[in-house]
C-alpha positions as CSV (number, residue, x, y, z in Angstrom):
1,X,-3.7,76.3,6.9
2,X,-0.2,74.4,6.5
3,X,-0.5,72.3,9.1
4,X,-3.6,71.1,8.5
5,X,-3.1,70.6,4.4
6,X,-0.2,67.8,6.1
7,X,-2.7,66.3,8.8
8,X,-5.5,65.9,5.7
9,X,-3.1,64.3,3.6
10,X,-1.9,62.2,6.2
11,X,-5.7,61.0,6.5
12,X,-6.3,60.4,2.9
13,X,-3.2,58.1,3.0
14,X,-4.1,55.9,6.0
15,X,-7.4,55.9,4.4
16,X,-6.1,54.4,1.5
17,X,-3.7,52.3,3.0
18,X,-6.7,50.8,4.7
19,X,-8.7,50.4,1.9
20,X,-6.1,48.7,0.4
21,X,-5.6,46.6,3.4
22,X,-9.0,45.5,3.3
23,X,-9.1,44.3,-0.3
24,X,-6.0,42.4,0.1
25,X,-7.8,40.8,3.0
26,X,-10.5,39.7,0.3
27,X,-8.2,37.6,-2.1
28,X,-5.5,36.1,1.0
29,X,-7.6,32.9,1.7
30,X,-7.7,31.9,-2.3
31,X,-4.1,32.7,-2.1
32,X,-3.3,31.4,1.1
33,X,-4.5,28.0,0.2
34,X,-3.2,28.3,-3.2
35,X,0.3,28.4,-1.7
36,X,-0.3,26.1,1.2
37,X,-1.1,23.6,-1.6
38,X,1.8,24.0,-3.3
39,X,3.6,24.2,-0.3
40,X,2.3,21.1,1.3
41,X,4.4,17.4,1.2
42,X,2.8,14.4,1.4
43,X,4.0,11.7,3.5
44,X,3.1,8.2,2.4
45,X,4.5,5.1,4.3
46,X,4.9,2.2,2.0
47,X,6.7,-1.3,2.3
48,X,10.2,-1.2,0.7
49,X,9.9,-3.4,-2.6
50,X,7.6,-2.8,-4.6
51,X,5.7,0.0,-3.0
52,X,8.5,2.6,-2.2
53,X,10.1,2.1,-5.6
54,X,7.1,2.6,-7.2
55,X,6.5,5.9,-5.5
56,X,9.8,6.8,-5.9
57,X,9.6,6.5,-9.8
58,X,6.5,8.9,-9.6
59,X,8.0,11.1,-7.2
60,X,11.0,11.8,-9.8
61,X,9.2,11.5,-12.9
62,X,5.8,12.7,-12.6
63,X,4.8,14.6,-9.5
64,X,7.6,17.7,-9.7
65,X,5.1,18.5,-13.2
66,X,1.5,17.8,-10.9
67,X,2.7,20.3,-8.1
68,X,3.1,17.1,-5.9
69,X,5.6,17.1,-3.1
70,X,6.1,13.3,-2.0
71,X,7.8,12.6,1.2
72,X,8.1,8.5,1.3
73,X,8.3,6.5,4.8
74,X,9.8,2.6,4.4
75,X,8.2,0.1,6.7
76,X,9.0,-3.2,7.4
77,X,6.0,-4.6,8.9
78,X,2.3,-4.5,8.2
79,X,0.9,-2.8,11.3
80,X,2.7,0.3,12.1
81,X,1.8,2.1,8.3
82,X,-1.5,2.0,9.5
83,X,-1.2,2.6,13.1
84,X,1.1,6.2,12.3
85,X,-1.8,6.5,9.1
86,X,-4.4,6.7,11.8
87,X,-2.7,8.8,14.4
88,X,-2.1,11.5,11.0
89,X,1.5,11.1,11.2
90,X,1.3,10.2,7.9
91,X,-1.1,11.3,5.0
92,X,-1.6,8.2,3.0
93,X,0.3,4.5,2.5
94,X,0.9,2.5,0.1
95,X,1.4,-1.1,1.2
96,X,-1.8,-3.2,1.3
97,X,-5.1,-4.8,-0.3
98,X,-8.3,-3.7,0.5
99,X,-9.5,-7.5,2.2
100,X,-6.3,-7.0,5.0
101,X,-7.3,-3.5,5.8
102,X,-10.9,-4.5,6.4
103,X,-10.1,-6.8,8.6
104,X,-7.8,-4.5,10.4
105,X,-10.2,-1.8,10.5
106,X,-12.6,-4.2,12.0
107,X,-10.1,-5.6,14.7
108,X,-8.4,-2.5,16.0
109,X,-11.4,0.4,15.2
110,X,-9.3,2.6,12.6
111,X,-11.1,4.3,10.1
112,X,-9.0,3.9,6.7
113,X,-10.3,3.9,3.3
114,X,-8.8,2.2,0.1
115,X,-8.9,5.1,-2.5
116,X,-6.8,4.0,-5.3
117,X,-5.9,0.2,-6.7
118,X,-2.0,-0.2,-8.0
119,X,-1.0,-3.4,-8.8
120,X,-1.1,-7.2,-8.1
121,X,1.8,-9.1,-5.9
122,X,0.6,-12.7,-6.2
123,X,1.0,-14.8,-3.3
124,X,3.5,-17.6,-4.0
125,X,4.8,-21.3,-2.3
126,X,8.8,-21.3,-2.4
127,X,11.3,-23.8,-1.2
128,X,15.0,-24.3,-0.9
129,X,14.4,-28.2,-0.7
130,X,12.2,-29.0,-3.5
131,X,11.4,-28.0,-6.9
132,X,8.4,-29.8,-7.7
133,X,4.7,-29.7,-5.4
134,X,4.8,-33.8,-6.1
135,X,8.0,-33.6,-4.6
136,X,6.5,-32.3,-1.2
137,X,7.1,-35.0,1.2
138,X,3.9,-36.3,4.1
139,X,4.2,-34.2,7.0
140,X,6.0,-31.2,5.3
141,X,6.1,-27.9,7.4
142,X,5.0,-25.2,5.7
143,X,5.2,-21.3,6.7
144,X,2.2,-19.1,6.4
145,X,2.0,-15.8,7.5
146,X,0.1,-15.3,10.6
147,X,-2.1,-12.4,9.7
148,X,-5.9,-13.5,9.5
149,X,-6.1,-12.5,6.0
150,X,-3.0,-13.5,4.5
151,X,-3.5,-16.7,6.2
152,X,-6.6,-17.5,4.3
153,X,-5.1,-16.2,1.4
154,X,-2.3,-18.8,1.6
155,X,-4.8,-21.6,2.5
156,X,-6.5,-21.1,-0.6
157,X,-3.5,-21.0,-2.6
158,X,-2.8,-24.7,-1.3
159,X,-6.5,-25.5,-2.4
160,X,-6.3,-24.5,-5.4
161,X,-3.5,-27.0,-5.8
162,X,-4.7,-29.7,-4.3
163,X,-2.6,-29.4,-1.0
164,X,-5.8,-29.2,1.2
165,X,-9.4,-28.9,0.9
166,X,-11.3,-26.0,2.6
167,X,-15.0,-25.8,4.0
168,X,-17.4,-24.5,1.2
169,X,-17.7,-20.1,1.8
170,X,-14.3,-20.4,4.1
171,X,-13.5,-17.4,1.8
172,X,-10.6,-15.1,2.5
173,X,-11.0,-15.7,6.3
174,X,-10.0,-19.1,6.5
175,X,-8.2,-20.7,9.2
176,X,-6.5,-24.2,9.7
177,X,-10.0,-25.0,11.4
178,X,-11.5,-24.5,8.0
179,X,-9.0,-26.9,6.6
180,X,-11.3,-30.7,5.6
181,X,-8.7,-32.9,4.0
182,X,-5.1,-32.9,4.5
183,X,-3.6,-35.5,2.7
184,X,-0.5,-34.7,3.3
185,X,-0.9,-34.1,6.4
186,X,1.1,-30.8,6.4
187,X,2.4,-28.7,9.7
188,X,1.3,-25.0,9.4
189,X,4.0,-22.6,10.9
190,X,2.2,-19.3,11.2
191,X,5.0,-16.6,11.3
192,X,4.9,-12.9,10.6
193,X,4.9,-11.8,6.9
194,X,8.1,-10.5,6.6
195,X,9.7,-13.4,8.2
196,X,8.7,-15.8,5.4
197,X,11.7,-15.7,3.2
198,X,13.9,-16.2,6.5
199,X,12.3,-19.2,6.9
200,X,12.9,-20.9,3.9
201,X,15.9,-22.8,5.4
202,X,14.0,-24.1,8.2
203,X,11.2,-25.5,6.5
204,X,9.9,-27.3,3.9
205,X,8.1,-24.7,2.0
206,X,6.4,-21.3,2.7
207,X,3.9,-19.1,1.3
208,X,5.3,-15.6,1.1
209,X,3.7,-12.3,0.2
210,X,5.5,-11.0,-3.4
211,X,6.8,-7.9,-1.9
212,X,8.3,-9.6,1.0
213,X,9.6,-12.4,-1.7
214,X,10.9,-9.6,-4.1
215,X,12.9,-8.0,-1.1
216,X,14.4,-11.0,-0.4
217,X,16.0,-11.7,-3.9
218,X,13.3,-14.1,-4.6
219,X,11.8,-13.9,-8.2
220,X,7.7,-14.8,-8.2
221,X,7.3,-15.5,-11.8
222,X,10.1,-18.0,-12.2
223,X,11.3,-19.2,-8.6
224,X,7.7,-19.6,-7.4
225,X,6.7,-23.3,-7.2
226,X,2.9,-22.1,-7.7
227,X,1.5,-18.9,-8.0
228,X,-2.0,-17.8,-7.0
229,X,-4.4,-16.9,-9.8
230,X,-4.6,-13.4,-11.1
231,X,-7.8,-13.2,-13.0
232,X,-10.8,-12.0,-10.4
233,X,-8.2,-11.9,-7.3
234,X,-9.7,-9.3,-4.5
235,X,-5.7,-8.7,-3.3
236,X,-4.9,-5.5,-5.3
237,X,-2.4,-3.8,-3.6
238,X,-3.3,0.3,-3.2
239,X,-3.3,3.6,-1.5
240,X,-4.7,4.4,1.4
241,X,-5.8,7.5,3.8
242,X,-7.9,8.3,6.7
243,X,-11.9,8.0,6.4
244,X,-12.6,11.7,5.3
245,X,-9.6,12.6,3.1
246,X,-10.4,10.3,-0.1
247,X,-10.9,14.0,-1.8
248,X,-7.9,15.7,-0.6
249,X,-6.6,17.4,-3.6
250,X,-3.0,15.8,-3.2
251,X,-4.7,12.2,-2.6
252,X,-6.5,13.0,-5.6
253,X,-3.4,13.8,-7.4
254,X,-1.1,11.1,-5.8
255,X,-3.5,8.2,-6.6
256,X,-4.1,9.6,-10.5
257,X,-0.3,9.7,-10.9
258,X,-0.1,6.2,-9.1
259,X,-2.3,4.5,-13.0
260,X,-0.2,6.9,-15.3
261,X,0.5,4.9,-18.0
262,X,4.2,5.7,-17.5
263,X,3.8,3.6,-14.0
264,X,2.5,0.7,-15.9
265,X,5.0,0.2,-18.1
266,X,7.6,0.9,-15.0
267,X,6.0,-1.8,-13.4
268,X,5.9,-4.5,-16.2
269,X,9.4,-3.9,-17.1
270,X,11.1,-3.4,-13.7
271,X,9.4,-6.6,-11.9
272,X,9.1,-8.7,-15.1
273,X,5.6,-10.3,-14.2
274,X,6.3,-10.7,-10.3
275,X,3.9,-7.5,-9.7
276,X,1.4,-6.7,-11.9
277,X,-0.4,-3.7,-12.6
278,X,-4.4,-2.9,-11.6
279,X,-6.2,-3.3,-14.4
């Protein structure tokens, strides 16, 4: 009888343990997801200036309270951040505007989506040799970005300031073939965007993207001969993810933080008009 009692008690203990395990398993998936979300580090690729600086402000000042962990990976070009995002090495990137992304997707076959507008970096014309457009000599060499979207953007900047005329409807895809009038006979020198600031010693002027201008120590708001217009400007930089991940919790959280009023104030104070928060 004593042996039977011991066996019965052991069986009861096993039964209760089994019931307990079953109940625990029912709640584990949700708890697991919560734990996974809390422990997940969002890896974001960015240009060093101003994108990585903006992300660092978010990481240090806003992300902890939102339960978001960020790893910021800096890039010096406009290709690898998209390549690595497409391959899954990054969960997001922050360096580009939508026209550039659309052209990249079309030419490379990637499936990336623009999710959150953050700021505008006005494209500018810079020179170490002249201080006004009127001083730009006939036959002057002007360096321009060699990627399709920013080349068209550069030509539009020159057209808006009377240096060239473009075919009607040339739009953001304009190339040198769309130049219908070039009264100063300007010679265009396409270069990788990151090389444009360094080209200023060798050319008469260069059209430089805002991020590379700032990174090179230039102040677009005061040193550019001309800046592109901000009103209705489609070249707002923003957060980009793999298509299908737009609604991921961490992506949504980061998007909201990047549009936080504190981020807008940070951009205004740090860059003094050289970088403009998106409306």
